N, C-alpha and C positions, 0 to 999 in steps of 0.2 A: 644318636650316632652320626657319623659323617661318612661320605663317600668321595673318593678322589678319582678324577678322570684325567687320563694322560692324553696330551695332544702331540707328543713327539718323544723321541728318544734322547734329545739333548735339550739344554737350557735355551737354545736359540728359538724354540717355538713359543709364540706369544699369543695371548687372547686379547682382542680389542673390543669385541662386542658379543653379547649373548641374547638369544631369543628363545622363548618357550612356546610350544604349541603341540597339538596332537597331530603328528604327521601320518600315523597309520590308522587312525580312526578307532583305536581301542579304548578311548576314554582316559588315557594317561598322558600327561604332559611329557613330551620329549624335549631334548636340549639341542640347540643349534648354536655353534660358536663360529666367530670369524676372527681371523688373525693371520699369522704366517707360520710356515712349517720350519723344519730344521734347516732348510736351505734359504730361509728368508723369502720364500715365494708366497704369494697370496694363497690362502687356503680356507675353505669352509668345511666344517666337520659336523656330523650329527650323531647323537647318541639316543637310541631308542630306549624308552623307559619300559623295563620288564616288571616293574612293581617291587615293593619291599626294598627300596633304595638300591636296586641293582639295575644296571644298564647294559645293553648289548655292546659288542665291540664297535669302536669308532668307525664310521664310514666317512672318508674324506673326499672332497670334490675340489680338484685343482683345475685352474684354467690358465691358458698361455698368457703370461705377462713377464716383463723383464724382472730380473732379480731385484732385491731390496724393495719389495712392495708388501703391503699388508691390507687385509680387509678391515676397514675401520667401523663399519656399521652393517648389521644384518637385521632384516625384518621379515616376519612370516605373515602372509596375507593370501587369500584366495583370489588370485588375479584374473583367472579365466572362468570363474563361476561354476567349476565342476565339483565344489564341495570339499576340495583338498587344498591344504595350505601349500602355497608356493613360496619360494625364497628369493628375496632381493638382497644383493650384496654390493657394497661400494668399496672400491679398492683405491688406495692412495699410494702413489709412488714418490720416490725421492725427487724425481724430476718435476713433480707438481701435476703431471697428467694422470688421469684416473680412468679406470674401467668400471662401468656401472652395468651390472649383469643381472639377469633373471634366471633362476633355476626353476624349471617346471616340475611339479609333482604329478606325473601322468599315470604312474602305475598304482592302481588302487590297492591299498592294503599293505604295500611294501614298506612305506615310510621312507623311501629313498627318492632322491631327485634324479630325473632321467636325462635332462639336457640343460644347457645354458645358452644364452645369447645376449649380446650387448644391447642395452636399451638406450643409453645416452652417453656418447663419447665422440667429440669432434676433433680431438687432438690439440685443442687450444686452451682448454680450461678443465679444471678438476671439480668434480662434485664434492662439496664439503658436507652436505647433509641432505636428507630426503625424508619424506613421509607420504603415506598413502591414505586417502579418505575420499568419500563421495562428496565432492565440493559443489557439484551442480545438481544434485538430487535426482539423478537418473538411474540410480541403483548400480552404478559401475564405479569401481575404485579409480580415482584419479591420482596422478603422481605429481608431487611438488618437489622441486629440486632447487637447492642453492648451489651456486657454482662460483669459483674464484678464477677469473682469467689470469693469464700470465701478465697481461697489461690491462689498463683501463680499470673498471670498477666491477664489484661482484654483482651478479644477477640472481633474481629469484624467478623461476619459471614454473608453469603448470602445464602438464600434458594430460589432457582429458582421456579417460579410459574408454576403450571400445567394448569392454566386457569379455573379450576373448583372449586376453593376455597381451594385447597390443595397445598402443597409445597413439593418439594424434600428435602432430608436431607440437613441440613446446611453445607456449606463448609467454612472453615476458610479463611478469606481475609488477616488478619494480626493480630499480637499480639503486643500491645504497652506496653512495660514494664513500670510499675509504673504510668500509665496514667489513671485517672478516667474519663471515657467518660460520659458526661452529655447530649449531644444532637448530632444528625446527620441529614444531609439533602442530598438528591440526586439532582444534578443540573449539567448542562453542563457549567462548569466554564471556559473552555478554548476555547469554540466555535467551537469544531471539530465535533459536532453532536452526540457525545457519552456522555452518562450521567456519571458524576463523583460522588464521595462520599466525603462529607466534614464532619468531626467530630470535636467537641469542647469538651474541658475538662481541666484537671489540673493535673500536675505531682507532686503535693505537694509543689512546689516552685513557679511555674509560670503558667499563662494561656497558653494553647497550642491548636492550631488547626492543623489538618492533612488533606491534600488533596490527595485522591486516584484517580488518573486519570484513567478513564475507557477505556477499549479496545473495547467496543461494543459487547463483547461476554460473559459478566458476570464475566470477570476477570479484575484485576486492576494492575496498576504499583505500584512500591514502594512509600510509602507516602512521600509527601513534607510537612515539618513541619514549622510552624511559632509560635513564642512564644512572650509573654509579661511578663517581669520580675515582680515578686511580685503580679501578678494577681491571681484571684480566678477561680473557675470552670466556663467555658463558656457554656451558654445555650441559648435557644430561637434563634437559628441561622437562619438568612435569607440571601439569595443571591440575589443581585440586582446590576445594573449599576447605581451608584449614581451620577457620574459626566459626564455621556454621552460620555465617551471615547471608548465605545465598549467593555470594560473589566469589568468583574463582581467583585464587592467587597463582602467581607464576613462581616456581621454584627452580633454581638452577645452580650448578656447581661451577665455580671459577677454577682456574688452574691452581692446584694445590688443595688446601683444606677449607677454603671459604665457600660458604653456602649462602646464596642470596634469595630473599623472598620479596617479591614485588606485590604490594597490596594495591588493588584497583580502587578507583573512585566509584562508589556504588550508587546505583539507581534502581529502585524496585520496578520490575516489569510484572504486569498482571496478566499478560497474554500467555497462552499455552505455546510451548516451543513446537516447532515443526519436527515430526518424527518420520524418519525414513525406514521402512520395514522391507525394502526390496532386496536387501542382501543380509547375510548372517551377521557380519560385523556390526552394521548399523542397527540391526534388530537387537543385538545384545547390548549395544551402547544405549539403545532406547530404554532399557530397563533402568539404568541409573537416572535418566531423565524422568521416568515415571515415578521412581522412588522419591526424587526431589519434589515432584509435583504433589505426591501424597503427603510428604512432610510439610510442604507449604500449606496444603489444604487443612491438615491437622492443626497447624499453628493458627491459621485463619479461623478454623472452627472454634478453637479455644478462645480466640479474641472476640469472635462474634458471640460465643456463649457468655463470656463475661459481660459484654455490652448488653445482651438480652436480659441477663439477670438484673443489671442496673435499671434497664427500662421497665422490667416487671416490678421492681421496688418502687420506681417513680409512678407507675400506673396505680399501684396500691395506695401510695400516698395521695394521689389525685382523687381516687375513689373515696378515701377517708375524708378528704376535704369536702368532696361533693356531698357526702352524707351529712357532714356537720352543717354545711350551708343549707341543705334541705330541712334539717332539724330546726335551725334558726328561723328559716322562712316559716315553718309550721307554727312555731311559737309566736312569731309576730302576727301571722294571720289569725291564730286563735285569740290573741289579745285584742285584735280589732273586733272580732265577733263578740267577744265578751263585753267590750265597751258598748256595742250596739244593743246587745241583749239587756245590759244594765239600764241603758237609756229607755228602752221599750218598757221595761218593768217599772221604772220610775214614773213614766207617763201614765201607765195603767193604774198605778197606786194613786197618783194624783187625781185621775179621773174618778176612781172609786170613792175617794175621800170627798171630792166635790159633790158627787151624786148623793152620798150619805148626808152631807151637811144640808144640801137642798131638801132632801127628804125630811130631815129633822126639822128644818126651818118650816116646812109646810105642815108638819104634824103638830107642832106646838100651837098655832092659832086655832086649828080644828078642835083640839082638846079644850081650849079656853071657851070657845063658843058652845061646846057641848055642855060644859059645867054651868054655863050661864043659862042654859036651856033655850038657847036661841035656835 
């Protein structure tokens, strides 16, 4: 069956982004959507999951913005470490300026957001995408932001988290000339245990992705760029191992119906990835890393087992050869002993024959003398 959820009474209400999470701690996934309402104002709505494909009445959260604006991206994360999911929403306006706000989930068990406040807005640039992850391994979620100024070039910034719902001042990661960034994701793409940052966008001519390899301390290396000629802006980025080779692919959607898959150059790493268990999100993410390690161990165990079997066969062959050589050695030694024994017997026979002849020779004259009566 299917269930329909209404966001407004007219066709003017639009949905731009959806996030799923357990807002009220009842073990069921609730729905949060971002978009605009009947008046084309930015609006966030939540639907509590009652079970059996039924949902509670929509609860909407509007905040003061000029008309003709919409919430383009929503994400649920526990920003202040209280065990409840908070909501971050990014609003785009027709003027290009955006409001980037945090809705705090402070009322335990209600599943509703209690307040909102602006996190990142200076009036001169619009946030085009964002993501949250613990980039410096301190157990606190950090905020990565891509922004497009009205002039100059787009920036990528990181605001390290304080763990209480606030963030330090943003630090510039990189400036990408002439690249309009439409999406970003944090993921460990090279398997070293440090989260990396992947951005997708367009430079006006071609689709472009940039991979910023993380150093594990909130800093990044110079970006690695991949492009597709003639492509449009890349959004809805996902990171996954599609072909089971242990390397992560980058999947993204271009404007329209084109789906891009970027395959990495692979290099096998034998080190164990760094696991951060200091917060719930990273601890859950560690389960997939552990599963990958177990899969790799099973594959290596099979490879080693096959090699061990071949070594055991080789040892058996060597032992058989050893026994054959020992048998040959024994026969050769036995032949030498037989030769010596034969020579000894020959000498003994010759000696006995000589003694017999001498005795016979001595006996014959004695008989003759006896017959003669001498």
